[in-house]
LOTI-703767 format. One record per residue (C-alpha): x, y, z. Coordinates in nm, 3 decimals. Layout:
// residues N
        c1        c2        c3
         X         Y         Z
...
// end
This chain:
// residues 598
        c1        c2        c3
    -2.565     2.089    -2.175
    -2.858     1.864    -2.166
    -3.072     1.678    -2.380
    -3.394     1.422    -2.304
    -3.498     1.169    -2.485
    -3.219     0.937    -2.454
    -3.327     0.574    -2.604
    -3.300     0.302    -2.351
    -3.016     0.085    -2.536
    -2.771     0.237    -2.362
    -2.900     0.107    -2.016
    -2.942    -0.253    -2.234
    -2.574    -0.237    -2.304
    -2.439    -0.127    -1.999
    -2.671    -0.413    -1.819
    -2.501    -0.681    -2.023
    -2.183    -0.514    -1.925
    -2.194    -0.569    -1.577
    -2.311    -0.866    -1.646
    -2.018    -1.016    -1.801
    -1.775    -0.802    -1.559
    -1.941    -1.069    -1.301
    -1.802    -1.361    -1.491
    -1.439    -1.164    -1.578
    -1.264    -1.476    -1.437
    -1.151    -1.597    -1.808
    -1.230    -1.549    -2.170
    -1.611    -1.683    -2.155
    -1.855    -1.723    -2.421
    -2.251    -1.633    -2.284
    -2.507    -1.701    -2.495
    -2.813    -1.478    -2.440
    -3.097    -1.804    -2.576
    -3.228    -1.451    -2.805
    -3.155    -1.122    -2.974
    -3.201    -0.865    -2.820
    -3.336    -0.623    -2.978
    -3.378    -0.200    -2.945
    -3.305     0.147    -3.124
    -3.052    -0.020    -3.370
    -2.889    -0.266    -3.139
    -2.883    -0.630    -3.167
    -2.696    -0.844    -2.947
    -2.747    -1.213    -2.876
    -2.413    -1.310    -2.766
    -2.163    -1.160    -2.492
    -1.756    -1.236    -2.484
    -1.476    -1.144    -2.278
    -1.134    -1.105    -2.284
    -0.943    -1.280    -2.017
    -0.940    -0.954    -1.772
    -0.733    -1.124    -1.603
    -0.436    -1.098    -1.792
    -0.241    -0.780    -1.738
    -0.120    -0.824    -2.050
    -0.441    -0.822    -2.237
    -0.609    -0.597    -2.068
    -0.530    -0.365    -1.782
    -0.759    -0.077    -1.621
    -0.689     0.202    -1.349
    -0.866     0.525    -1.239
    -0.664     0.881    -1.160
    -0.692     1.131    -0.964
    -0.955     1.407    -1.160
    -0.828     1.718    -0.884
    -0.524     1.924    -1.007
    -0.367     1.859    -0.646
    -0.428     1.481    -0.620
    -0.623     1.551    -0.267
    -0.944     1.352    -0.428
    -0.770     1.011    -0.473
    -0.567     0.781    -0.196
    -0.349     0.463    -0.320
    -0.354     0.144    -0.142
    -0.057    -0.099    -0.210
    -0.100    -0.433    -0.343
     0.063    -0.725    -0.174
     0.266    -0.928    -0.458
     0.137    -1.102    -0.670
     0.335    -1.388    -0.911
     0.167    -1.661    -1.125
    -0.203    -1.729    -1.109
    -0.346    -2.082    -1.179
    -0.732    -2.093    -1.215
    -0.937    -2.380    -1.158
    -1.300    -2.441    -1.277
    -1.547    -2.652    -1.180
    -1.723    -2.731    -1.500
    -1.719    -2.569    -1.851
    -2.053    -2.518    -1.892
    -2.334    -2.354    -1.725
    -2.755    -2.198    -1.731
    -2.885    -1.920    -1.606
    -3.246    -1.894    -1.664
    -3.201    -1.881    -2.064
    -2.855    -1.786    -2.071
    -2.545    -2.044    -2.147
    -2.200    -1.965    -2.034
    -1.965    -2.171    -2.196
    -1.548    -2.150    -2.056
    -1.259    -2.329    -2.255
    -1.004    -2.410    -1.976
    -0.780    -2.489    -2.239
    -0.758    -2.151    -2.385
    -0.652    -2.041    -2.030
    -0.322    -2.081    -1.921
    -0.188    -1.921    -1.595
    -0.125    -1.568    -1.585
     0.120    -1.330    -1.450
     0.020    -1.030    -1.196
     0.360    -0.899    -1.129
     0.249    -0.583    -1.324
    -0.089    -0.488    -1.128
    -0.098    -0.155    -1.028
    -0.161     0.004    -0.707
    -0.544     0.037    -0.621
    -0.688     0.368    -0.629
    -0.975     0.488    -0.437
    -1.177     0.824    -0.467
    -1.203     0.991    -0.100
    -1.470     1.288    -0.223
    -1.780     1.217    -0.482
    -1.622     1.325    -0.821
    -1.654     1.177    -1.185
    -1.361     0.931    -1.228
    -1.042     1.003    -1.491
    -0.971     0.680    -1.609
    -0.703     0.505    -1.836
    -0.725     0.177    -2.027
    -0.483    -0.053    -2.218
    -0.617    -0.349    -2.456
    -0.400    -0.422    -2.756
    -0.542    -0.452    -3.033
    -0.865    -0.308    -2.982
    -1.070    -0.011    -2.993
    -1.363     0.057    -2.817
    -1.683     0.203    -2.547
    -1.492     0.328    -2.224
    -1.717     0.389    -1.956
    -1.838     0.386    -1.615
    -2.165     0.281    -1.427
    -2.305     0.228    -1.101
    -2.424    -0.113    -0.985
    -2.802    -0.162    -1.019
    -2.868    -0.204    -0.612
    -3.212    -0.266    -0.643
    -3.207    -0.559    -0.965
    -3.367    -0.877    -0.914
    -3.224    -1.135    -1.096
    -3.530    -1.358    -1.171
    -3.673    -1.071    -1.356
    -3.355    -1.111    -1.647
    -3.570    -1.142    -1.917
    -3.739    -0.854    -1.831
    -3.591    -0.592    -2.060
    -3.800    -0.297    -1.951
    -3.709    -0.359    -1.584
    -3.382    -0.428    -1.638
    -3.360    -0.073    -1.797
    -3.583     0.114    -1.559
    -3.292     0.005    -1.286
    -3.021     0.071    -1.476
    -2.755     0.335    -1.277
    -2.637     0.585    -1.535
    -2.315     0.561    -1.738
    -2.019     0.839    -1.833
    -1.886     0.739    -2.189
    -1.569     0.906    -2.210
    -1.399     1.075    -2.546
    -1.076     1.235    -2.572
    -1.231     1.594    -2.611
    -1.573     1.525    -2.421
    -1.714     1.324    -2.109
    -2.118     1.267    -2.159
    -2.344     1.116    -1.837
    -2.641     0.912    -1.971
    -2.932     0.791    -1.788
    -3.131     0.559    -1.936
    -3.410     0.586    -1.675
    -3.482     0.918    -1.740
    -3.399     0.868    -2.086
    -3.145     1.208    -2.112
    -2.779     1.303    -2.124
    -2.529     1.567    -2.015
    -2.214     1.650    -2.167
    -1.929     1.844    -2.078
    -1.654     1.960    -2.289
    -1.620     1.982    -2.715
    -1.980     1.794    -2.730
    -2.162     1.816    -3.118
    -2.498     1.706    -3.207
    -2.358     1.484    -3.502
    -2.216     1.297    -3.204
    -2.480     1.127    -3.074
    -2.827     1.008    -3.228
    -3.075     0.915    -2.958
    -3.277     0.684    -3.206
    -2.985     0.510    -3.313
    -2.747     0.379    -3.055
    -2.534     0.199    -3.279
    -2.430     0.509    -3.402
    -2.344     0.697    -3.112
    -2.127     0.416    -2.950
    -1.956     0.372    -3.312
    -1.875     0.820    -3.278
    -1.779     0.737    -2.963
    -1.525     0.456    -2.998
    -1.150     0.563    -2.822
    -0.821     0.392    -2.887
    -0.731     0.184    -2.651
    -0.463    -0.006    -2.823
    -0.191     0.222    -2.722
    -0.410     0.328    -2.395
    -0.672     0.564    -2.340
    -0.607     0.810    -2.069
    -0.950     1.052    -2.011
    -0.881     1.422    -1.941
    -0.906     1.495    -1.530
    -1.044     1.855    -1.674
    -1.300     1.718    -1.845
    -1.418     1.506    -1.523
    -1.342     1.800    -1.264
    -1.548     2.061    -1.548
    -1.847     1.802    -1.569
    -1.832     1.755    -1.149
    -1.834     2.133    -1.110
    -2.084     2.230    -1.389
    -2.329     1.894    -1.254
    -2.242     1.842    -0.887
    -2.580     1.622    -0.799
    -2.449     1.414    -1.084
    -2.130     1.304    -0.938
    -2.091     0.906    -0.856
    -2.258     0.790    -0.507
    -2.058     0.708    -0.192
    -2.002     0.300    -0.291
    -1.860     0.090    -0.570
    -1.856     0.151    -0.932
    -1.751    -0.001    -1.208
    -1.502     0.118    -1.527
    -1.443    -0.093    -1.808
    -1.473    -0.087    -2.175
    -1.643    -0.299    -2.451
    -1.715    -0.322    -2.817
    -2.053    -0.381    -2.971
    -2.007    -0.525    -3.339
    -2.331    -0.508    -3.441
    -2.341    -0.743    -3.792
    -2.227    -1.023    -3.547
    -2.498    -0.901    -3.298
    -2.206    -0.989    -3.017
    -2.065    -0.722    -2.761
    -1.673    -0.808    -2.649
    -1.580    -0.686    -2.282
    -1.227    -0.548    -2.285
    -1.151    -0.411    -1.974
    -1.284    -0.357    -1.595
    -1.162    -0.177    -1.272
    -1.353    -0.149    -0.982
    -1.453     0.210    -0.879
    -1.452     0.283    -0.501
    -1.627     0.600    -0.367
    -1.608     0.753    -0.075
    -1.674     1.082     0.092
    -1.420     1.141     0.294
    -1.039     0.960     0.393
    -1.099     0.705     0.608
    -0.745     0.666     0.841
    -0.691     0.361     1.040
    -0.510     0.267     1.332
    -0.419    -0.009     1.584
    -0.310    -0.120     1.953
    -0.216    -0.382     2.169
    -0.499    -0.503     2.371
    -0.518    -0.766     2.626
    -0.655    -1.015     2.385
    -0.467    -0.927     2.046
    -0.446    -0.571     1.816
    -0.732    -0.367     1.763
    -0.800    -0.217     1.465
    -1.058     0.042     1.394
    -1.099     0.426     1.197
    -0.941     0.727     1.350
    -1.228     0.934     1.568
    -1.195     1.178     1.259
    -1.399     0.961     1.014
    -1.711     1.072     1.091
    -1.940     0.764     1.001
    -1.848     0.597     1.297
    -2.192     0.488     1.397
    -2.292     0.386     1.017
    -1.993     0.083     1.033
    -2.138    -0.239     1.079
    -1.913    -0.469     0.987
    -1.544    -0.439     0.976
    -1.281    -0.644     0.831
    -0.884    -0.643     0.850
    -0.621    -0.825     0.586
    -0.293    -0.919     0.704
    -0.028    -0.977     0.405
     0.356    -1.024     0.466
     0.483    -0.696     0.212
     0.858    -0.881     0.110
     0.719    -1.202    -0.011
     0.556    -1.296    -0.336
     0.272    -1.475    -0.382
     0.136    -1.738    -0.603
    -0.228    -1.732    -0.650
    -0.497    -2.041    -0.648
    -0.802    -1.963    -0.762
    -1.113    -2.234    -0.791
    -1.352    -2.099    -0.980
    -1.731    -2.196    -0.961
    -1.837    -2.168    -1.260
    -2.254    -2.234    -1.213
    -2.192    -1.922    -0.954
    -2.067    -1.720    -1.201
    -2.368    -1.754    -1.411
    -2.624    -1.759    -1.097
    -2.481    -1.432    -0.999
    -2.543    -1.163    -1.255
    -2.653    -0.957    -0.979
    -2.305    -0.946    -0.747
    -2.131    -0.731    -1.047
    -1.804    -0.692    -0.796
    -1.651    -0.972    -0.817
    -1.379    -1.046    -1.119
    -1.049    -1.066    -1.173
    -0.956    -0.763    -1.366
    -0.697    -0.500    -1.249
    -0.690    -0.444    -0.870
    -0.996    -0.622    -0.842
    -0.888    -0.976    -0.677
    -0.771    -0.765    -0.297
    -1.143    -0.629    -0.302
    -1.254    -0.987    -0.334
    -1.003    -1.158    -0.056
    -1.144    -0.877     0.136
    -1.514    -0.973     0.048
    -1.435    -1.361     0.131
    -1.430    -1.269     0.479
    -1.770    -1.218     0.503
    -1.884    -1.390     0.200
    -2.096    -1.701     0.375
    -2.284    -1.442     0.536
    -2.414    -1.277     0.191
    -2.337    -1.507    -0.062
    -2.181    -1.837    -0.197
    -1.852    -1.726    -0.331
    -1.772    -1.776    -0.682
    -1.376    -1.740    -0.640
    -1.170    -1.922    -0.388
    -0.815    -1.790    -0.345
    -0.500    -1.935    -0.228
    -0.203    -1.743    -0.188
     0.121    -1.943    -0.121
     0.460    -1.763    -0.087
     0.709    -1.829    -0.350
     0.907    -2.102    -0.245
     0.634    -2.255    -0.005
     0.449    -2.543    -0.018
     0.062    -2.459    -0.063
    -0.143    -2.373     0.179
    -0.466    -2.604     0.326
    -0.825    -2.425     0.340
    -0.871    -2.271     0.628
    -0.985    -2.411     0.920
    -1.404    -2.382     0.937
    -1.364    -2.294     1.301
    -1.056    -2.073     1.304
    -1.050    -1.700     1.348
    -0.862    -1.622     1.001
    -1.056    -1.666     0.668
    -0.761    -1.694     0.450
    -0.560    -1.990     0.266
    -0.262    -1.832     0.263
     0.116    -2.016     0.363
     0.153    -2.045     0.748
     0.285    -1.730     0.884
     0.254    -1.529     0.633
    -0.104    -1.336     0.676
    -0.459    -1.345     0.850
    -0.818    -1.236     0.721
    -1.098    -1.164     0.974
    -1.414    -0.977     1.050
    -1.663    -0.890     1.291
    -1.998    -0.743     1.317
    -1.861    -0.386     1.465
    -1.656    -0.077     1.419
    -1.358    -0.253     1.536
    -1.217    -0.581     1.449
    -0.928    -0.766     1.657
    -0.654    -0.988     1.545
    -0.619    -1.281     1.851
    -0.329    -1.325     2.001
    -0.342    -1.670     1.902
    -0.323    -1.562     1.480
    -0.002    -1.299     1.601
     0.189    -1.576     1.757
     0.196    -1.782     1.404
     0.308    -1.442     1.225
     0.703    -1.439     1.079
     0.855    -1.103     1.200
     0.849    -0.862     0.942
     0.660    -0.582     0.782
     0.290    -0.605     0.661
     0.049    -0.437     0.460
    -0.294    -0.403     0.674
    -0.589    -0.315     0.566
    -0.920    -0.232     0.698
    -1.260    -0.242     0.535
    -1.556    -0.098     0.667
    -1.912    -0.151     0.577
    -2.244    -0.091     0.599
    -2.577    -0.286     0.690
    -2.576    -0.345     0.343
    -2.230    -0.441     0.330
    -2.118    -0.129     0.139
    -1.771     0.010     0.112
    -1.816     0.321     0.335
    -1.433     0.285     0.480
    -1.141     0.123     0.333
    -0.758     0.206     0.451
    -0.408     0.069     0.397
    -0.089     0.081     0.606
     0.231    -0.057     0.636
     0.251    -0.262     1.019
     0.585    -0.394     1.208
     0.506    -0.724     1.318
     0.710    -0.903     1.565
     0.687    -1.206     1.764
     0.659    -1.220     2.149
     0.992    -1.202     2.350
     1.031    -1.274     2.664
     0.817    -1.018     2.858
     0.939    -0.787     3.134
     0.672    -0.709     3.406
     0.605    -0.336     3.480
     0.307    -0.131     3.576
     0.171     0.171     3.739
    -0.102     0.284     3.896
    -0.334     0.602     4.002
    -0.356     0.752     4.256
    -0.149     0.557     4.516
    -0.202     0.714     4.814
    -0.544     0.849     4.995
    -0.818     0.729     5.245
    -0.990     0.473     5.312
    -1.240     0.272     5.035
    -0.944     0.427     4.797
    -1.003     0.279     4.413
    -0.693     0.250     4.263
    -0.675     0.208     3.849
    -0.357     0.004     3.744
    -0.214     0.028     3.414
     0.029    -0.266     3.256
     0.344    -0.140     3.142
     0.537    -0.435     3.080
     0.685    -0.494     2.722
     0.750    -0.813     2.459
     0.362    -0.829     2.448
     0.242    -1.046     2.730
    -0.044    -1.246     2.690
    -0.161    -1.324     3.048
    -0.160    -1.135     3.363
    -0.205    -1.204     3.736
    -0.197    -0.936     3.955
    -0.139    -0.984     4.390
    -0.302    -0.682     4.530
    -0.106    -0.738     4.876
    -0.446    -0.759     5.080
    -0.516    -1.094     4.992
    -0.730    -1.043     4.653
    -0.591    -1.104     4.331
    -0.670    -1.019     3.916
    -0.624    -1.147     3.578
    -0.703    -0.812     3.384
    -0.462    -0.664     3.196
    -0.554    -0.314     3.360
    -0.769    -0.386     3.681
    -0.936    -0.152     3.926
    -0.932    -0.249     4.350
    -1.050    -0.070     4.625
    -0.798    -0.083     4.912
    -0.894    -0.052     5.300
    -0.634     0.087     5.536
    -0.271    -0.031     5.541
     0.025    -0.020     5.313
     0.022    -0.254     5.059
     0.296    -0.422     4.855
     0.189    -0.519     4.468
     0.275    -0.802     4.260
     0.261    -0.836     3.868
     0.312    -1.184     3.693
     0.298    -1.175     3.286
     0.402    -1.436     3.041
     0.343    -1.503     2.710
     0.478    -1.795     2.496
     0.846    -1.678     2.493
     0.846    -1.653     2.856
     0.759    -1.499     3.159
     0.868    -1.224     3.430
     0.751    -1.081     3.745
     0.755    -0.746     3.927
     0.681    -0.641     4.293
     0.635    -0.284     4.452
     0.687    -0.245     4.834
     0.430    -0.060     5.014
     0.341     0.056     4.631
    -0.021     0.121     4.760
    -0.070     0.373     5.075
    -0.403     0.416     5.234
    -0.482     0.632     5.567
    -0.773     0.620     5.798
    -1.072     0.874     5.684
    -1.129     1.167     5.889
    -1.372     1.092     6.192
    -1.378     0.692     6.178
    -1.373     0.518     6.513
    -1.093     0.282     6.559
    -1.327    -0.010     6.592
    -1.390    -0.237     6.360
    -1.202    -0.524     6.377
    -0.862    -0.391     6.382
    -0.647    -0.408     6.709
    -0.465    -0.083     6.808
    -0.153     0.024     7.046
    -0.036     0.393     7.122
     0.330     0.406     7.165
     0.462     0.656     7.344
     0.820     0.789     7.317
     1.043     0.722     7.580
     1.335     0.966     7.429
     1.498     1.264     7.566
     1.354     1.607     7.538
     1.383     1.796     7.305
     1.251     2.150     7.192
     1.013     2.067     6.996
     0.668     1.886     7.075
     0.746     1.489     6.892
     0.430     1.330     6.704
     0.221     1.055     6.843
     0.270     0.727     6.635
    -0.066     0.525     6.564
     0.010     0.209     6.504
    -0.276    -0.076     6.326
    -0.259    -0.435     6.330
    -0.500    -0.647     6.144
    -0.512    -1.022     6.079
    -0.567    -1.172     5.752
    -0.576    -1.464     5.610
    -0.189    -1.407     5.445
    -0.094    -1.238     5.749
    -0.100    -0.957     5.978
    -0.088    -0.611     5.765
     0.093    -0.342     6.006
     0.059     0.002     5.924
     0.149     0.322     6.176
    -0.025     0.640     6.113
     0.186     0.981     6.296
    -0.035     1.222     6.462
     0.057     1.585     6.593
     0.113     1.633     6.955
    -0.105     1.739     7.212
    -0.002     2.093     7.316
    -0.184     2.399     7.473
    -0.332     2.435     7.865
    -0.534     2.173     8.038
    -0.861     2.112     7.896
    -1.034     1.855     7.695
    -0.677     1.751     7.488
    -0.447     1.774     7.844
    -0.141     1.835     7.953
     0.124     1.881     7.751
     0.399     1.690     7.908
     0.527     1.529     7.556
     0.837     1.712     7.591
     0.908     1.582     7.904
     0.894     1.217     7.885
     0.878     0.989     8.179
     1.024     1.226     8.439
     0.717     1.478     8.323
     0.495     1.224     8.335
     0.605     1.169     8.694
     0.630     1.506     8.811
     0.257     1.563     8.685
     0.157     1.230     8.901
     0.342     1.313     9.233
     0.198     1.683     9.164
    -0.158     1.580     9.180
    -0.096     1.344     9.459
    -0.002     1.622     9.685
    -0.271     1.818     9.571
    -0.544     1.562     9.687
    -0.380     1.529    10.028
    -0.418     1.873    10.102
    -0.751     1.876    10.025
    -0.827     1.613    10.309
// end
């Protein structure tokens, strides 16, 4: 069902809601400086529960499809206690006044944080929220990316740029489009559930119980997506949340939030050891490779529990109304940690995380010139980024990691720093051991000027390579190529890492013969070795020995040519089977012939 004439107060409420999601690091009170009023809605204050306290507020998204194929689960690190430090208790933004009371914020525990689910197909989310002691309105909305912060007090402009919102109820789902002034519904929707001239009435008649947990019906979300395929959420980021409007006190209370990531396909990560480190990228099956402008990788040891220290910049919280992404509700910290790798490139950080493995001392801030951007106990993880479709964790970081199993997260961003790919895998990490050198080459034989490709097959993760190609040249590449002249060449490879070194030599490994039609001149001295063996019933081949002087000694090579055969002619007489005796007989015969002609 579709109806036009939706009033814009829903846009106002959603707008104020996402502002508060941006400052969900703690219980806050925001004085808007005046009363915003429209169509039965009066709001002058926004408050938030402590969304970082999972016992006070929790949320998650679930599969919408019957077979669960629309969703992927990312495992979360083992978090423990969370301690927050605030730069101030008060901040101003335009006519907004933000107040925080740190004394009301004890440490919280994230041990029960659920896994992070993301959608791998465009759909309508299915949500679950629990807020003990509360009822409220459960919603999902996109973020108004074209919203300019300086236009905050211009309600009309804000409402025009507010994204549509899905409002959930146990037996129905409704999508409200404030910009288009219309809504669409699916399920048991009745005219009495909505009043376009009184949004307070609409919100009141769509309250859901959150006290013991509200679970939206997946069948309603899936049914809506099938009925209105053009209205599903766009690829990128959205937000799920819950709020309660108390019209009598003009107060909007934010009860829950959860980041929603929508992708249009599954993006699987892979990694491989390269000469400079471990390279992470998305598999070729991911079809948006050309849209990737940044990749971020996070490695964090999986068998540890981490206490979290969060420094909160209160002034930045008040300023950053546009950036609703970084709250501290369910699952948000993982994304904020990933985004912190590029934070300085896009905006100042509101939250700065430090992860301390249980029983270990608190880590120092990451060095300004270091690759890793994460403050974490030494040996327990690292975080970095690159401005390309792949990112390499350098050997220097890998050396410092403790052996064990790690959570590996890979996030891909487009040119607007929107998430378009995200994956998590488990990987085993081992410190370098004494390397064992080995290599292969292809091709190993051929004619002059042959280019040979060498492949390092050493074990133990070496990080330096020294090749001796046997002809006076060398290389320090991991997998070099080399062009050879005529000869037999012994190749040596030396490898090393922080644990030790090893060497391997393969004698006469490369064998190059002279190409057909080439003369014997040009820098090489040649001699012919004539056989003095006893006569044999078959011809004996001719052995050609080449000796070439080099700065490293003399390279000796030998080429075998077929013995001449047949009658007298350009090839001469086949005397080879008779050795020296045959030669003497021929010479004597020639002398007698000459005497007879005199």
